[in-house]
MIVOBA-917837 format. One record per atom (N, C-alpha, C): residue number from 1; residue in one letter; atom name; x, y, z. Coordinates in nm, 3 decimals, m for minus. Atoms other than C-alpha are relative to their C-alpha. Layout:
% residues N
@nr:NUM; rest:A; atom:CA; u:X; v:Y; w:Z;
...
//
This chain:
% residues 114
@nr:1; rest:M; atom:N; u:m0.082; v:0.044; w:0.109;
@nr:1; rest:M; atom:CA; u:m2.972; v:4.121; w:9.762;
@nr:1; rest:M; atom:C; u:m0.017; v:m0.149; w:m0.016;
@nr:2; rest:M; atom:N; u:0.023; v:0.140; w:0.029;
@nr:2; rest:M; atom:CA; u:m3.007; v:3.789; w:9.601;
@nr:2; rest:M; atom:C; u:0.129; v:m0.078; w:0.016;
@nr:3; rest:N; atom:N; u:m0.116; v:0.085; w:m0.021;
@nr:3; rest:N; atom:CA; u:m2.774; v:3.514; w:9.705;
@nr:3; rest:N; atom:C; u:0.005; v:m0.104; w:m0.113;
@nr:4; rest:M; atom:N; u:m0.013; v:0.093; w:0.113;
@nr:4; rest:M; atom:CA; u:m2.651; v:3.321; w:9.397;
@nr:4; rest:M; atom:C; u:0.108; v:m0.101; w:0.031;
@nr:5; rest:T; atom:N; u:m0.099; v:0.106; w:m0.016;
@nr:5; rest:T; atom:CA; u:m2.479; v:2.993; w:9.427;
@nr:5; rest:T; atom:C; u:0.072; v:m0.017; w:m0.132;
@nr:6; rest:P; atom:N; u:m0.073; v:0.020; w:0.125;
@nr:6; rest:P; atom:CA; u:m2.218; v:2.894; w:9.171;
@nr:6; rest:P; atom:C; u:m0.080; v:m0.080; w:m0.102;
@nr:7; rest:L; atom:N; u:0.078; v:0.081; w:0.091;
@nr:7; rest:L; atom:CA; u:m2.461; v:2.643; w:9.023;
@nr:7; rest:L; atom:C; u:m0.104; v:0.084; w:m0.072;
@nr:8; rest:T; atom:N; u:0.101; v:m0.082; w:0.064;
@nr:8; rest:T; atom:CA; u:m2.733; v:2.895; w:8.957;
@nr:8; rest:T; atom:C; u:0.062; v:0.107; w:m0.089;
@nr:9; rest:S; atom:N; u:m0.064; v:m0.099; w:0.086;
@nr:9; rest:S; atom:CA; u:m2.490; v:3.150; w:8.815;
@nr:9; rest:S; atom:C; u:0.047; v:m0.064; w:m0.131;
@nr:10; rest:A; atom:N; u:m0.039; v:0.071; w:0.122;
@nr:10; rest:A; atom:CA; u:m2.358; v:2.891; w:8.569;
@nr:10; rest:A; atom:C; u:m0.121; v:m0.030; w:m0.086;
@nr:11; rest:A; atom:N; u:0.123; v:0.027; w:0.075;
@nr:11; rest:A; atom:CA; u:m2.713; v:2.799; w:8.470;
@nr:11; rest:A; atom:C; u:m0.049; v:0.127; w:m0.067;
@nr:12; rest:A; atom:N; u:0.043; v:m0.126; w:0.059;
@nr:12; rest:A; atom:CA; u:m2.791; v:3.164; w:8.413;
@nr:12; rest:A; atom:C; u:0.087; v:0.038; w:m0.120;
@nr:13; rest:I; atom:N; u:m0.090; v:m0.029; w:0.112;
@nr:13; rest:I; atom:CA; u:m2.486; v:3.200; w:8.188;
@nr:13; rest:I; atom:C; u:m0.035; v:m0.085; w:m0.121;
@nr:14; rest:F; atom:N; u:0.032; v:0.090; w:0.112;
@nr:14; rest:F; atom:CA; u:m2.578; v:2.895; w:7.978;
@nr:14; rest:F; atom:C; u:m0.140; v:0.021; w:m0.053;
@nr:15; rest:A; atom:N; u:0.138; v:m0.022; w:0.044;
@nr:15; rest:A; atom:CA; u:m2.942; v:2.998; w:7.960;
@nr:15; rest:A; atom:C; u:m0.010; v:0.116; w:m0.098;
@nr:16; rest:Q; atom:N; u:0.003; v:m0.112; w:0.093;
@nr:16; rest:Q; atom:CA; u:m2.854; v:3.308; w:7.764;
@nr:16; rest:Q; atom:C; u:0.009; v:m0.054; w:m0.143;
@nr:17; rest:Q; atom:N; u:0.000; v:0.045; w:0.138;
@nr:17; rest:Q; atom:CA; u:m2.924; v:3.265; w:7.396;
@nr:17; rest:Q; atom:C; u:0.111; v:0.068; w:m0.078;
@nr:18; rest:A; atom:N; u:m0.103; v:m0.055; w:0.087;
@nr:18; rest:A; atom:CA; u:m2.650; v:3.306; w:7.144;
@nr:18; rest:A; atom:C; u:m0.068; v:0.077; w:m0.113;
@nr:19; rest:P; atom:N; u:0.060; v:m0.074; w:0.111;
@nr:19; rest:P; atom:CA; u:m2.710; v:3.553; w:6.863;
@nr:19; rest:P; atom:C; u:m0.026; v:m0.095; w:m0.118;
@nr:20; rest:A; atom:N; u:0.038; v:0.085; w:0.114;
@nr:20; rest:A; atom:CA; u:m2.880; v:3.399; w:6.559;
@nr:20; rest:A; atom:C; u:0.107; v:0.012; w:m0.110;
@nr:21; rest:P; atom:N; u:m0.101; v:m0.008; w:0.105;
@nr:21; rest:P; atom:CA; u:m2.630; v:3.306; w:6.287;
@nr:21; rest:P; atom:C; u:m0.058; v:0.061; w:m0.127;
@nr:22; rest:N; atom:N; u:0.038; v:m0.059; w:0.127;
@nr:22; rest:N; atom:CA; u:m2.640; v:3.483; w:5.955;
@nr:22; rest:N; atom:C; u:m0.050; v:m0.112; w:m0.093;
@nr:23; rest:P; atom:N; u:0.051; v:0.106; w:0.089;
@nr:23; rest:P; atom:CA; u:m2.856; v:3.280; w:5.708;
@nr:23; rest:P; atom:C; u:0.094; v:m0.032; w:m0.116;
@nr:24; rest:L; atom:N; u:m0.094; v:0.027; w:0.110;
@nr:24; rest:L; atom:CA; u:m2.588; v:3.318; w:5.441;
@nr:24; rest:L; atom:C; u:0.107; v:m0.101; w:0.041;
@nr:25; rest:F; atom:N; u:m0.100; v:0.095; w:m0.046;
@nr:25; rest:F; atom:CA; u:m2.339; v:3.127; w:5.654;
@nr:25; rest:F; atom:C; u:m0.055; v:m0.142; w:0.005;
@nr:26; rest:S; atom:N; u:0.058; v:0.134; w:m0.002;
@nr:26; rest:S; atom:CA; u:m2.579; v:2.837; w:5.691;
@nr:26; rest:S; atom:C; u:m0.023; v:m0.052; w:m0.142;
@nr:27; rest:M; atom:N; u:0.020; v:0.041; w:0.140;
@nr:27; rest:M; atom:CA; u:m2.637; v:2.832; w:5.311;
@nr:27; rest:M; atom:C; u:0.133; v:m0.013; w:m0.075;
@nr:28; rest:L; atom:N; u:m0.130; v:0.002; w:0.066;
@nr:28; rest:L; atom:CA; u:m2.265; v:2.861; w:5.228;
@nr:28; rest:L; atom:C; u:0.042; v:m0.139; w:m0.046;
@nr:29; rest:P; atom:N; u:m0.037; v:0.132; w:0.050;
@nr:29; rest:P; atom:CA; u:m2.199; v:2.484; w:5.212;
@nr:29; rest:P; atom:C; u:m0.080; v:m0.044; w:m0.123;
@nr:30; rest:L; atom:N; u:0.083; v:0.034; w:0.116;
@nr:30; rest:L; atom:CA; u:m2.489; v:2.443; w:4.969;
@nr:30; rest:L; atom:C; u:0.049; v:0.073; w:m0.124;
@nr:31; rest:F; atom:N; u:m0.051; v:m0.076; w:0.114;
@nr:31; rest:F; atom:CA; u:m2.356; v:2.720; w:4.746;
@nr:31; rest:F; atom:C; u:0.133; v:m0.056; w:m0.049;
@nr:32; rest:L; atom:N; u:m0.129; v:0.059; w:0.037;
@nr:32; rest:L; atom:CA; u:m2.008; v:2.568; w:4.752;
@nr:32; rest:L; atom:C; u:m0.019; v:m0.133; w:m0.072;
@nr:33; rest:L; atom:N; u:0.027; v:0.129; w:0.064;
@nr:33; rest:L; atom:CA; u:m2.149; v:2.225; w:4.662;
@nr:33; rest:L; atom:C; u:m0.052; v:0.019; w:m0.142;
@nr:34; rest:V; atom:N; u:0.054; v:m0.026; w:0.134;
@nr:34; rest:V; atom:CA; u:m2.348; v:2.361; w:4.367;
@nr:34; rest:V; atom:C; u:0.109; v:0.055; w:m0.092;
@nr:35; rest:G; atom:N; u:m0.109; v:m0.055; w:0.080;
@nr:35; rest:G; atom:CA; u:m2.047; v:2.562; w:4.246;
@nr:35; rest:G; atom:C; u:0.101; v:m0.107; w:m0.039;
@nr:36; rest:G; atom:N; u:m0.093; v:0.110; w:0.031;
@nr:36; rest:G; atom:CA; u:m1.821; v:2.258; w:4.270;
@nr:36; rest:G; atom:C; u:m0.057; v:m0.096; w:m0.103;
@nr:37; rest:M; atom:N; u:0.064; v:0.089; w:0.098;
@nr:37; rest:M; atom:CA; u:m2.069; v:2.041; w:4.081;
@nr:37; rest:M; atom:C; u:0.004; v:0.063; w:m0.140;
@nr:38; rest:Y; atom:N; u:m0.003; v:m0.067; w:0.130;
@nr:38; rest:Y; atom:CA; u:m2.084; v:2.301; w:3.805;
@nr:38; rest:Y; atom:C; u:0.138; v:m0.011; w:m0.063;
@nr:39; rest:F; atom:N; u:m0.134; v:m0.001; w:0.057;
@nr:39; rest:F; atom:CA; u:m1.708; v:2.324; w:3.762;
@nr:39; rest:F; atom:C; u:0.055; v:m0.140; w:m0.025;
@nr:40; rest:L; atom:N; u:m0.051; v:0.135; w:0.019;
@nr:40; rest:L; atom:CA; u:m1.648; v:1.949; w:3.791;
@nr:40; rest:L; atom:C; u:m0.080; v:m0.082; w:m0.099;
@nr:41; rest:M; atom:N; u:0.082; v:0.085; w:0.085;
@nr:41; rest:M; atom:CA; u:m1.939; v:1.813; w:3.587;
@nr:41; rest:M; atom:C; u:m0.063; v:0.074; w:m0.118;
@nr:42; rest:I; atom:N; u:0.078; v:m0.065; w:0.105;
@nr:42; rest:I; atom:CA; u:m2.142; v:2.063; w:3.388;
@nr:42; rest:I; atom:C; u:0.088; v:0.073; w:m0.100;
@nr:43; rest:A; atom:N; u:m0.086; v:m0.077; w:0.091;
@nr:43; rest:A; atom:CA; u:m1.871; v:2.288; w:3.242;
@nr:43; rest:A; atom:C; u:0.080; v:m0.090; w:m0.094;
@nr:44; rest:P; atom:N; u:m0.072; v:0.087; w:0.094;
@nr:44; rest:P; atom:CA; u:m1.654; v:2.002; w:3.101;
@nr:44; rest:P; atom:C; u:m0.093; v:m0.067; w:m0.101;
@nr:45; rest:Q; atom:N; u:0.095; v:0.063; w:0.092;
@nr:45; rest:Q; atom:CA; u:m1.962; v:1.835; w:2.951;
@nr:45; rest:Q; atom:C; u:m0.044; v:0.099; w:m0.107;
@nr:46; rest:R; atom:N; u:0.039; v:m0.102; w:0.096;
@nr:46; rest:R; atom:CA; u:m2.063; v:2.161; w:2.786;
@nr:46; rest:R; atom:C; u:0.111; v:0.024; w:m0.103;
@nr:47; rest:R; atom:N; u:m0.113; v:m0.015; w:0.093;
@nr:47; rest:R; atom:CA; u:m1.712; v:2.200; w:2.636;
@nr:47; rest:R; atom:C; u:0.007; v:m0.118; w:m0.096;
@nr:48; rest:K; atom:N; u:m0.002; v:0.120; w:0.083;
@nr:48; rest:K; atom:CA; u:m1.726; v:1.843; w:2.508;
@nr:48; rest:K; atom:C; u:m0.109; v:0.005; w:m0.106;
@nr:49; rest:Q; atom:N; u:0.112; v:m0.009; w:0.093;
@nr:49; rest:Q; atom:CA; u:m2.066; v:1.902; w:2.347;
@nr:49; rest:Q; atom:C; u:0.029; v:0.103; w:m0.110;
@nr:50; rest:K; atom:N; u:m0.035; v:m0.102; w:0.100;
@nr:50; rest:K; atom:CA; u:m1.941; v:2.219; w:2.173;
@nr:50; rest:K; atom:C; u:0.105; v:m0.053; w:m0.097;
@nr:51; rest:A; atom:N; u:m0.102; v:0.058; w:0.087;
@nr:51; rest:A; atom:CA; u:m1.637; v:2.032; w:2.038;
@nr:51; rest:A; atom:C; u:m0.062; v:m0.101; w:m0.096;
@nr:52; rest:L; atom:N; u:0.068; v:0.097; w:0.086;
@nr:52; rest:L; atom:CA; u:m1.862; v:1.755; w:1.903;
@nr:52; rest:L; atom:C; u:m0.080; v:0.071; w:m0.108;
@nr:53; rest:E; atom:N; u:0.077; v:m0.076; w:0.099;
@nr:53; rest:E; atom:CA; u:m2.093; v:2.006; w:1.734;
@nr:53; rest:E; atom:C; u:0.090; v:0.064; w:m0.104;
@nr:54; rest:K; atom:N; u:m0.096; v:m0.061; w:0.094;
@nr:54; rest:K; atom:CA; u:m1.791; v:2.181; w:1.579;
@nr:54; rest:K; atom:C; u:0.053; v:m0.106; w:m0.096;
@nr:55; rest:M; atom:N; u:m0.051; v:0.107; w:0.084;
@nr:55; rest:M; atom:CA; u:m1.655; v:1.848; w:1.450;
@nr:55; rest:M; atom:C; u:m0.106; v:m0.043; w:m0.102;
@nr:56; rest:L; atom:N; u:0.107; v:0.043; w:0.091;
@nr:56; rest:L; atom:CA; u:m1.993; v:1.749; w:1.302;
@nr:56; rest:L; atom:C; u:m0.031; v:0.106; w:m0.105;
@nr:57; rest:S; atom:N; u:0.029; v:m0.105; w:0.099;
@nr:57; rest:S; atom:CA; u:m2.045; v:2.087; w:1.134;
@nr:57; rest:S; atom:C; u:0.112; v:0.012; w:m0.103;
@nr:58; rest:A; atom:N; u:m0.112; v:m0.008; w:0.094;
@nr:58; rest:A; atom:CA; u:m1.699; v:2.066; w:0.973;
@nr:58; rest:A; atom:C; u:0.012; v:m0.125; w:m0.087;
@nr:59; rest:L; atom:N; u:m0.006; v:0.125; w:0.076;
@nr:59; rest:L; atom:CA; u:m1.762; v:1.715; w:0.836;
@nr:59; rest:L; atom:C; u:m0.047; v:0.023; w:m0.143;
@nr:60; rest:Q; atom:N; u:0.035; v:m0.017; w:0.140;
@nr:60; rest:Q; atom:CA; u:m1.770; v:1.700; w:0.457;
@nr:60; rest:Q; atom:C; u:0.028; v:m0.129; w:m0.077;
@nr:61; rest:S; atom:N; u:m0.022; v:0.118; w:0.083;
@nr:61; rest:S; atom:CA; u:m1.759; v:1.451; w:0.172;
@nr:61; rest:S; atom:C; u:0.148; v:m0.031; w:m0.011;
@nr:62; rest:G; atom:N; u:m0.138; v:0.043; w:0.010;
@nr:62; rest:G; atom:CA; u:m1.440; v:1.248; w:0.162;
@nr:62; rest:G; atom:C; u:0.066; v:m0.024; w:0.135;
@nr:63; rest:D; atom:N; u:m0.056; v:0.023; w:m0.134;
@nr:63; rest:D; atom:CA; u:m1.380; v:1.245; w:0.540;
@nr:63; rest:D; atom:C; u:m0.026; v:m0.143; w:0.043;
@nr:64; rest:E; atom:N; u:0.017; v:0.135; w:m0.054;
@nr:64; rest:E; atom:CA; u:m1.321; v:0.905; w:0.697;
@nr:64; rest:E; atom:C; u:m0.044; v:0.012; w:0.145;
@nr:65; rest:V; atom:N; u:0.058; v:m0.011; w:m0.134;
@nr:65; rest:V; atom:CA; u:m1.530; v:0.855; w:1.011;
@nr:65; rest:V; atom:C; u:m0.015; v:m0.138; w:0.063;
@nr:66; rest:I; atom:N; u:0.033; v:0.119; w:m0.075;
@nr:66; rest:I; atom:CA; u:m1.599; v:0.600; w:1.281;
@nr:66; rest:I; atom:C; u:m0.135; v:0.025; w:0.065;
@nr:67; rest:T; atom:N; u:0.130; v:m0.015; w:m0.064;
@nr:67; rest:T; atom:CA; u:m1.957; v:0.546; w:1.396;
@nr:67; rest:T; atom:C; u:0.007; v:m0.053; w:0.143;
@nr:68; rest:T; atom:N; u:0.002; v:0.050; w:m0.137;
@nr:68; rest:T; atom:CA; u:m2.056; v:0.468; w:1.753;
@nr:68; rest:T; atom:C; u:m0.010; v:m0.152; w:0.003;
@nr:69; rest:G; atom:N; u:0.005; v:0.145; w:0.010;
@nr:69; rest:G; atom:CA; u:m2.115; v:0.110; w:1.637;
@nr:69; rest:G; atom:C; u:0.134; v:m0.060; w:m0.037;
@nr:70; rest:G; atom:N; u:m0.134; v:0.048; w:0.031;
@nr:70; rest:G; atom:CA; u:m1.747; v:0.085; w:1.539;
@nr:70; rest:G; atom:C; u:0.024; v:m0.022; w:m0.148;
@nr:71; rest:M; atom:N; u:m0.017; v:0.018; w:0.144;
@nr:71; rest:M; atom:CA; u:m1.794; v:0.095; w:1.161;
@nr:71; rest:M; atom:C; u:0.082; v:0.115; w:m0.057;
@nr:72; rest:Y; atom:N; u:m0.080; v:m0.100; w:0.071;
@nr:72; rest:Y; atom:CA; u:m1.532; v:0.274; w:0.953;
@nr:72; rest:Y; atom:C; u:m0.065; v:0.024; w:m0.135;
@nr:73; rest:G; atom:N; u:0.056; v:m0.031; w:0.129;
@nr:73; rest:G; atom:CA; u:m1.651; v:0.453; w:0.643;
@nr:73; rest:G; atom:C; u:0.045; v:0.137; w:m0.046;
@nr:74; rest:V; atom:N; u:m0.034; v:m0.129; w:0.060;
@nr:74; rest:V; atom:CA; u:m1.607; v:0.749; w:0.412;
@nr:74; rest:V; atom:C; u:m0.131; v:0.073; w:m0.030;
@nr:75; rest:V; atom:N; u:0.119; v:m0.079; w:0.025;
@nr:75; rest:V; atom:CA; u:m1.865; v:1.026; w:0.399;
@nr:75; rest:V; atom:C; u:m0.009; v:0.031; w:m0.149;
@nr:76; rest:T; atom:N; u:0.019; v:m0.028; w:0.142;
@nr:76; rest:T; atom:CA; u:m2.007; v:1.051; w:0.048;
@nr:76; rest:T; atom:C; u:m0.100; v:0.112; w:m0.023;
@nr:77; rest:N; atom:N; u:0.101; v:m0.103; w:0.017;
@nr:77; rest:N; atom:CA; u:m2.300; v:1.287; w:0.103;
@nr:77; rest:N; atom:C; u:m0.040; v:0.052; w:0.137;
@nr:78; rest:V; atom:N; u:0.043; v:m0.062; w:m0.125;
@nr:78; rest:V; atom:CA; u:m2.404; v:1.530; w:0.375;
@nr:78; rest:V; atom:C; u:m0.142; v:0.050; w:m0.020;
@nr:79; rest:K; atom:N; u:0.139; v:m0.045; w:0.005;
@nr:79; rest:K; atom:CA; u:m2.778; v:1.575; w:0.432;
@nr:79; rest:K; atom:C; u:m0.028; v:0.083; w:0.125;
@nr:80; rest:D; atom:N; u:0.034; v:m0.087; w:m0.114;
@nr:80; rest:D; atom:CA; u:m2.963; v:1.794; w:0.684;
@nr:80; rest:D; atom:C; u:0.018; v:m0.069; w:0.134;
@nr:81; rest:D; atom:N; u:m0.002; v:0.067; w:m0.129;
@nr:81; rest:D; atom:CA; u:m2.994; v:1.537; w:0.963;
@nr:81; rest:D; atom:C; u:0.077; v:m0.131; w:0.000;
@nr:82; rest:R; atom:N; u:m0.074; v:0.127; w:0.007;
@nr:82; rest:R; atom:CA; u:m2.775; v:1.246; w:0.848;
@nr:82; rest:R; atom:C; u:0.110; v:0.008; w:m0.105;
@nr:83; rest:Y; atom:N; u:m0.110; v:0.012; w:0.096;
@nr:83; rest:Y; atom:CA; u:m2.469; v:1.141; w:0.652;
@nr:83; rest:Y; atom:C; u:m0.017; v:m0.131; w:m0.076;
@nr:84; rest:V; atom:N; u:m0.007; v:0.123; w:0.078;
@nr:84; rest:V; atom:CA; u:m2.439; v:0.889; w:0.372;
@nr:84; rest:V; atom:C; u:0.146; v:m0.042; w:0.002;
@nr:85; rest:I; atom:N; u:m0.137; v:0.049; w:m0.019;
@nr:85; rest:I; atom:CA; u:m2.132; v:0.675; w:0.442;
@nr:85; rest:I; atom:C; u:0.021; v:m0.125; w:m0.084;
@nr:86; rest:R; atom:N; u:m0.037; v:0.119; w:0.076;
@nr:86; rest:R; atom:CA; u:m1.963; v:0.428; w:0.211;
@nr:86; rest:R; atom:C; u:0.087; v:m0.087; w:0.091;
@nr:87; rest:V; atom:N; u:m0.072; v:0.090; w:m0.090;
@nr:87; rest:V; atom:CA; u:m1.854; v:0.129; w:0.421;
@nr:87; rest:V; atom:C; u:0.065; v:m0.115; w:m0.075;
@nr:88; rest:G; atom:N; u:m0.060; v:0.104; w:0.083;
@nr:88; rest:G; atom:CA; u:m1.765; v:m0.110; w:0.139;
@nr:88; rest:G; atom:C; u:0.008; v:0.051; w:m0.143;
@nr:89; rest:D; atom:N; u:m0.014; v:m0.043; w:0.139;
@nr:89; rest:D; atom:CA; u:m1.703; v:m0.106; w:m0.236;
@nr:89; rest:D; atom:C; u:m0.133; v:0.047; w:m0.058;
@nr:90; rest:A; atom:N; u:0.130; v:m0.038; w:0.054;
@nr:90; rest:A; atom:CA; u:m2.073; v:m0.093; w:m0.323;
@nr:90; rest:A; atom:C; u:m0.104; v:0.016; w:0.110;
@nr:91; rest:T; atom:N; u:0.093; v:m0.007; w:m0.113;
@nr:91; rest:T; atom:CA; u:m2.228; v:m0.052; w:0.022;
@nr:91; rest:T; atom:C; u:0.001; v:0.140; w:0.060;
@nr:92; rest:K; atom:N; u:0.016; v:m0.131; w:m0.061;
@nr:92; rest:K; atom:CA; u:m2.361; v:0.281; w:0.143;
@nr:92; rest:K; atom:C; u:m0.109; v:m0.010; w:0.105;
@nr:93; rest:I; atom:N; u:0.101; v:m0.005; w:m0.105;
@nr:93; rest:I; atom:CA; u:m2.549; v:0.345; w:0.463;
@nr:93; rest:I; atom:C; u:m0.024; v:0.145; w:0.039;
@nr:94; rest:E; atom:N; u:0.030; v:m0.133; w:m0.052;
@nr:94; rest:E; atom:CA; u:m2.722; v:0.648; w:0.609;
@nr:94; rest:E; atom:C; u:0.006; v:m0.006; w:0.151;
@nr:95; rest:V; atom:N; u:m0.022; v:m0.003; w:m0.145;
@nr:95; rest:V; atom:CA; u:m2.622; v:0.741; w:0.962;
@nr:95; rest:V; atom:C; u:m0.043; v:0.136; w:0.051;
@nr:96; rest:A; atom:N; u:0.039; v:m0.127; w:m0.062;
@nr:96; rest:A; atom:CA; u:m2.777; v:1.005; w:1.187;
@nr:96; rest:A; atom:C; u:0.124; v:0.073; w:0.050;
@nr:97; rest:K; atom:N; u:m0.116; v:m0.081; w:m0.038;
@nr:97; rest:K; atom:CA; u:m2.545; v:1.289; w:1.281;
@nr:97; rest:K; atom:C; u:0.050; v:m0.034; w:0.140;
@nr:98; rest:G; atom:N; u:m0.040; v:0.030; w:m0.137;
@nr:98; rest:G; atom:CA; u:m2.543; v:1.188; w:1.647;
@nr:98; rest:G; atom:C; u:0.078; v:m0.130; w:0.014;
@nr:99; rest:F; atom:N; u:m0.068; v:0.129; w:m0.009;
@nr:99; rest:F; atom:CA; u:m2.392; v:0.847; w:1.566;
@nr:99; rest:F; atom:C; u:0.141; v:0.002; w:m0.059;
@nr:100; rest:I; atom:N; u:m0.139; v:m0.012; w:0.042;
@nr:100; rest:I; atom:CA; u:m2.062; v:0.978; w:1.434;
@nr:100; rest:I; atom:C; u:0.084; v:0.019; w:0.126;
@nr:101; rest:Q; atom:N; u:m0.081; v:m0.007; w:m0.121;
@nr:101; rest:Q; atom:CA; u:m1.804; v:0.913; w:1.705;
@nr:101; rest:Q; atom:C; u:0.124; v:0.084; w:m0.020;
@nr:102; rest:S; atom:N; u:m0.122; v:m0.076; w:0.023;
@nr:102; rest:S; atom:CA; u:m1.488; v:1.053; w:1.553;
@nr:102; rest:S; atom:C; u:0.033; v:0.003; w:m0.147;
@nr:103; rest:V; atom:N; u:m0.049; v:m0.014; w:0.136;
@nr:103; rest:V; atom:CA; u:m1.315; v:1.160; w:1.236;
@nr:103; rest:V; atom:C; u:0.142; v:m0.052; w:m0.002;
@nr:104; rest:V; atom:N; u:m0.136; v:0.052; w:0.015;
@nr:104; rest:V; atom:CA; u:m1.006; v:0.972; w:1.119;
@nr:104; rest:V; atom:C; u:0.073; v:0.092; w:m0.097;
@nr:105; rest:K; atom:N; u:m0.074; v:m0.091; w:0.087;
@nr:105; rest:K; atom:CA; u:m0.751; v:1.214; w:0.980;
@nr:105; rest:K; atom:C; u:0.076; v:m0.080; w:m0.105;
@nr:106; rest:K; atom:N; u:m0.068; v:0.066; w:0.112;
@nr:106; rest:K; atom:CA; u:m0.556; v:1.138; w:0.664;
@nr:106; rest:K; atom:C; u:0.127; v:m0.073; w:0.041;
@nr:107; rest:D; atom:N; u:m0.123; v:0.064; w:m0.042;
@nr:107; rest:D; atom:CA; u:m0.238; v:1.047; w:0.854;
@nr:107; rest:D; atom:C; u:m0.026; v:m0.116; w:0.097;
@nr:108; rest:G; atom:N; u:0.033; v:0.115; w:m0.084;
@nr:108; rest:G; atom:CA; u:m0.424; v:0.779; w:1.055;
@nr:108; rest:G; atom:C; u:m0.026; v:0.031; w:0.146;
@nr:109; rest:V; atom:N; u:0.023; v:m0.038; w:m0.138;
@nr:109; rest:V; atom:CA; u:m0.464; v:0.974; w:1.377;
@nr:109; rest:V; atom:C; u:m0.148; v:0.035; w:0.014;
@nr:110; rest:E; atom:N; u:0.141; v:m0.025; w:m0.020;
@nr:110; rest:E; atom:CA; u:m0.817; v:0.984; w:1.517;
@nr:110; rest:E; atom:C; u:m0.023; v:0.130; w:0.073;
@nr:111; rest:E; atom:N; u:0.043; v:m0.120; w:m0.071;
@nr:111; rest:E; atom:CA; u:m0.991; v:1.300; w:1.624;
@nr:111; rest:E; atom:C; u:m0.126; v:m0.040; w:0.076;
@nr:112; rest:K; atom:N; u:0.111; v:0.053; w:m0.078;
@nr:112; rest:K; atom:CA; u:m1.214; v:1.178; w:1.907;
@nr:112; rest:K; atom:C; u:m0.091; v:0.112; w:0.049;
@nr:113; rest:K; atom:N; u:0.095; v:m0.097; w:m0.052;
@nr:113; rest:K; atom:CA; u:m1.527; v:1.351; w:2.030;
@nr:113; rest:K; atom:C; u:0.010; v:0.016; w:0.150;
@nr:114; rest:S; atom:N; u:m0.005; v:m0.009; w:m0.145;
@nr:114; rest:S; atom:CA; u:m1.459; v:1.278; w:2.397;
@nr:114; rest:S; atom:C; u:0.137; v:0.025; w:0.052;
//
């Protein structure tokens, strides 16, 4: 019979390999991080973009708008990819659709895109 000292029996216990962990458990933090990034960053940005597209599609002649440059004006004509805005008595400018920041409602309250 083999004589085992306490030191060798402890070494034999620690030398045994633990069972391999499930690969899904090691990937779980990565999945949680990606899911958190989606709900904190991507989903709100997507909602914001849809609201902006809805506001731009509802824009029509006579609406008062603010451009991203801070110019107030009244939409006089809607074209395919831009708006014609009257910013003064005889001054009209053409602005791309992406440069409309918000619509000013008739009662003076702004409808912001963000």
